[in-house]
C-alpha positions in Angstrom: 0.0 0.0 0.0 1.5 3.3 -1.2 2.1 5.8 1.7 0.0 9.0 1.7 2.1 11.9 0.9 2.9 14.2 3.6 2.7 17.6 3.5 6.1 19.6 2.3 8.0 20.7 5.4 9.1 24.6 5.5 13.1 24.7 4.8 14.9 26.7 7.6 15.9 30.1 6.5 19.7 30.0 5.9 19.7 33.8 5.3 22.7 35.5 6.8 22.1 38.1 9.5 23.1 41.4 8.8 25.2 41.5 12.0 26.1 39.8 15.3 23.6 41.7 16.8 20.8 41.1 14.5 21.4 37.5 14.8 21.7 37.3 18.6 18.2 39.5 18.6 16.5 36.9 16.2 17.8 34.1 18.2 16.4 35.7 21.4 13.2 35.9 19.8 13.0 32.2 18.7 14.0 31.2 22.4 10.9 33.2 23.5 8.8 31.4 20.7 10.4 27.9 21.7 9.8 28.4 25.3 6.4 29.6 25.0 5.5 26.0 23.7 2.8 27.2 21.5 4.1 26.3 18.1 2.9 23.2 16.0 5.7 20.5 15.7 6.7 21.3 12.0 7.2 25.2 12.9 9.0 24.1 16.1 11.3 22.1 14.3 12.3 24.6 11.8 12.6 27.3 14.0 15.0 25.0 16.2 17.0 24.6 13.0 17.3 28.2 12.4 18.2 28.8 16.0 20.8 26.4 15.6 22.2 28.2 12.5 22.1 31.7 14.4 24.1 30.0 17.1 26.8 28.8 15.0 27.1 32.2 13.0 27.0 34.1 16.5 30.0 31.6 17.8 31.9 32.2 14.6 31.7 35.7 14.5 32.9 35.5 18.1 35.7 33.5 17.3 36.8 35.7 14.4 37.0 38.8 17.0 38.8 37.0 19.4 41.3 36.2 17.0 41.8 39.5 15.7 42.2 41.0 19.1 44.8 38.3 19.8 46.6 39.7 16.4 46.4 43.3 17.8 47.5 42.0 21.3 50.6 40.5 20.0 49.1 36.9 20.2 48.7 37.4 24.1 45.3 37.3 25.6 44.9 39.5 28.5 42.2 39.1 31.1 39.1 41.3 30.1 38.0 44.2 32.9 34.6 44.7 33.0 34.7 47.5 35.3 
């Protein structure tokens, strides 16, 4: 017996965010939506995948900035004083 065709699942967006800050803001919105627990399963999966993409983007940007700072600091990392 042939299987019934399942509805097409929307693909997660792989659009690059404009900046780290934009990615972080979108990620925070996605987390709030996921935490609310009101999404249908297919939308939940798509938003989770987008969140994973944004998280990887943010980590990549932070690593790039950290590497650039190390070059500027002569390859020595210094403790960060937030005060």
